[in-house]
C-alpha positions, 0 to 999 in steps of 0.5 A, a space after each residue: 392498742 394501749 401498748 402501741 399508744 404507750 410506746 408512741 408516748 415514750 418515743 415522743 418523750 425520748 425525742 424531746 430529750 437532749 443528747 445527754 438525756 438519750 445517753 442516760 436512757 440507753 444506759 439506764 436499763 442495764 444499770 437497773 437490771 444489774 441492781 435488780 440482779 444484785 438485790 435478788 441474789 442477796 435476797 435469795 442467797 443471804 449467805 453469799 459473800 461479795 468479793 472485792 473485785 465484784 464490788 469494784 465492777 459494780 462501782 464501774 457500772 455506777 461510774 458509767 451511769 454517772 458519766 452518761 449524765 455528766 459528760 457534755 456529749 453534745 459537745 463531743 463527736 457523735 461516735 464518742 458516746 459509743 465508748 459507754 457500751 464498749 466499757 459496759 461490755 468490759 464491766 459486765 465481763 468483770 462482774 461475771 468473772 468476779 461473781 460467784 457461780 450463781 452470777 454466771 447469768 450476768 453474761 446475758 446482760 451483754 445484750 444491752 450494750 450490743 443492742 446499743 452499738 448495733 442500732 446505728 445506721 452504719 454496719 461498723 456498729 455491728 463490728 464494734 459490738 462483736 469486738 466488745 463481746 470478745 473483750 468482755 470474755 478475754 480481758 476480765 481473766 487477765 485483769 483479775 488474774 483468774 486465768 483461762 479454763 476450757 470454759 473460758 475458751 468456749 465462751 471466747 469462741 461462742 459468745 461473739 458468734 451468738 451476740 454477733 448474730 444478735 447484733 446483726 439482727 438488731 442492726 437490720 431490724 433497727 434500720 428497717 424500722 428507721 426506714 419505715 419510720 422515715 417513709 411513714 413520716 414522709 407520707 404523713 408530711 405528704 398527706 398533711 400537705 395534700 390535706 392542707 391543699 385540699 382544705 385550701 381548694 375547698 375554701 376557694 371552691 366555697 368562696 367562689 360558689 358563694 360569690 357567683 350570682 348563680 345558684 349551683 347544686 351538685 348531685 351524686 349518681 343517686 340524685 342526692 344533694 352533695 353540694 349547694 352554694 349560698 345563693 341556691 340555699 337561700 333562694 331555691 333550697 325548697 324546690 331542689 331539696 331532698 324531700 321524700 318522694 311523695 313531697 318532692 314535687 309539691 313545690 310549684 315549678 312551672 314551664 314557660 307558660 307560668 300556669 301548668 306545673 312541670 310533671 315530675 319527669 320534667 323536673 330539673 332535678 329528676 332530669 339531672 338524676 337520670 343523666 340528662 344534660 340541658 342548657 338554658 331552659 326557662 322555668 318559673 318557681 313560686 306563685 303569685 307576685 313572688 314567682 321568679 324566672 330561672 334559666 336552668 342548665 345541667 352538666 353531667 359529672 362523668 367517670 373515667 370509664 364513661 358512666 356519669 357519677 353525678 350532675 351539676 345544676 345551675 340556676 340563673 335568676 332571669 326574672 328581670 331580663 324576662 320582664 324587660 323583654 316583655 316590657 320591650 315587646 309591649 312598648 314596640 307593639 304600642 308604638 307600632 300601633 300608634 304609628 300604623 294609623 298615621 302611616 295609613 293616612 299618609 299613604 292614602 293621601 299620597 295615593 290620592 295625590 298621585 291619582 289627581 290628574 297629570 303631574 309634572 315629572 319632578 312632583 311625580 318623582 317626589 310623591 313616588 319616593 315619599 310613597 315608597 318610603 312610607 310603604 317601607 315604614 308601614 312594612 317595618 311597623 307590621 314586622 314589629 307588630 308581628 315580632 311583638 305578638 310572638 306568634 303568627 296566625 296561619 291558615 293552612 289550605 291546599 297550595 302549590 309551593 312552586 306557584 308561591 315561589 314563582 310569585 315571590 320571584 316575579 315580585 322581586 325581579 324589579 329590585 334584582 334588576 335595579 341591583 344588577 343581580 340575576 334572579 332565577 327560579 328552578 322547579 320541575 313540577 308542582 310541589 303541592 301541600 297543605 300550608 298558608 300560601 300567604 305566610 309562605 309567600 311572606 317568608 320567601 319574600 324575606 329570604 329573596 329580599 335578603 339574598 338580593 340585598 347582600 349580593 353585589 352587582 353581577 351576582 346571582 340569586 337562585 330559588 329552587 323548589 323540590 319534593 323529597 318523599 313526603 316533604 316540600 323543600 325550597 332553597 334560596 341561594 346567592 353568591 353574596 358576601 356570606 356570613 361568619 360562623 358567629 353571624 350564622 349562630 345569631 342570624 335568627 336573633 331579632 334585630 341582629 344584623 351582620 357586620 357587612 350590613 353595617 359597613 355597606 349601609 344595607 337597609 333593614 331592621 334585622 327582623 326578616 329571618 326571625 319572622 321567617 323562622 316563626 312562619 316556618 315553625 308554625 307550619 311544623 317545618 324547619 329552616 337552616 342556613 349554610 354560608 361561607 364568607 365571600 362565597 354566598 349563603 343558602 337558606 333551606 325551608 323544609 315543610 310537610 308534604 301533600 300526602 301528610 295528614 292535616 296539621 293542627 296549626 295553632 299558633 305557638 
C-alpha cells in the first residue's frame, strides 16, 4: 500500500512539471546509472585506465543531460525531444565500444532510451527504438575505427531483436496503462458528477422535506427509521422513534375516540413495518390539553421484483380542522334547537288558522303555502340536528321492507305527479327482516325525493325490493340527469350538491344522502350509487335479512 501511494505521489509530481522538467526526468535515470556504473568500476578496479574515447562518451552523456534541462522543448514540435533517446543509444554504444571488457554490461543501459521511445501512443516509437539500437551497434565501431568482429555482427543481429521485443512490450503495456488510466479518470469524473448530483438531490430532498408542513418518516424493511424531516422530529419523534420493544408503545397514541390507546398491532409504525398501506386515518397523540389530531397515511416502497423494501409515513396535523368541524356541528345543533321551538309554534298556529271555519280561497292558499314552507324548514332543522349529532338511534324490530317501500312510494306520488314523473314499485314477495322501519322509511323517502327532484318531466323513477340469500335489497333508479365520477365521489359528503342542482335551482341542503348512509350503516348495511351523465342514477341499499341473528344496533 505504501509503494502504491509513493508511485501515485511521484506521478502527481511528474504531471506538475513542464515539458522541460519531464524531459529531464526521463533522462535522469540513465545519467545516474551511468555515473553509478563508472564509480563502481573505479572502486572495484582501481588499476583500470580510462581511455580517451570512453571519457568523451561520458561527456556526451553529460551534454545530453544538460540539453534536456536547457533546450526550450515546449517551443519545439513534440517529436523533437525524441532526438535525446536516439543520441542516448549512440552514446551508450560509444561507451560500450570504448570501454574495457569489464564495461560490456553498459549495453544493458540501452533499455532506458528504448523504453523512452516506446512509451508513446504511436507505433512509430517502436520502429525508432529498433533503428536506434541498430545504430548503437553499427556506428561506434565505425566512429572509433575498431572494426567489426564476429561478436559485433552477432550483436548487430541479436540486439535489435531483443530490444525490439522489449520496445514492443513496453509500447503495449504503456498504452494499456494509459487507456486504463483514461478509463479510470473518466469513471472518476462520472462518479464525481454522480456524487455531486446525489448531494444536490439530497439537499433538495432535505429542503423539500423540511419545507412541507407534513411530518414525514421513512422506514426500511425491518421497520427502522432511515429518514425523518424536521417537522416530524420536532413534533412526533417520540411516538415514532426507534424505542426498545418494551417501551415503544408507552407513548399514548389514541384512536378516534381519544380515550382508548391503540393496541401495538394497530400502531401506525407497526402497520407500516409489516407492509400495510393506509390513507388519512385519524389518530390522536398526547394527553390532556396537549393532545393533537393527526391524519396518518402510509405508502409502501416496493422493489422491482415485488416485495416492499420499506414504507413512508406522513402525518398531517388536523387538530384545527377537527376542532373547527366540532365547533361547526355545535353551532348547527345550537341554532337548530333554537329554530325548532318557534317553528313548532308557527306550524301550530297555522294549523289552527286553517281549521278555523271556512276561509276564502286566496287566504287558504296563502296559509297552505306558509305551512308547507314551515314544514320544509322544520324538516331541514331536523336534518341539521341529525347531522350535528353524528349518530342515529335505531330501534330494530321485525318488519317488511316491501311494505316500507310501498308507504314511501305512496307518500311521494303527489310530488312525482306534480313534476310529471312516473313513479312505480316493483316487488314480488314480502322482504321481511329485522330493522327500524321508521328509519328505513326516512332513508327511502330521501332517495325517492332525490330521484324525483333530478328527473325531468316525462321521466321515470322505479323502486325495486328483492331478497338475495340472507340479504334484503332495495334499489331506487331514475332516468334523470345523472352525475359525473367526481360528483359520485362526493355524493355522501354533507352539504354537497351536484352542479346540476345549482344550475337548475333544485331545492335542498345536501344532507339527504349523508343521513341515508348513516341510517343504513347503523343497520350494518351498505349503500352504493351508480350513475352516468344524462342516463340517470341508481341507489342500492343492502341489509342483513330475516334469518340473521338479532343485531346489536348501538349507534356508531
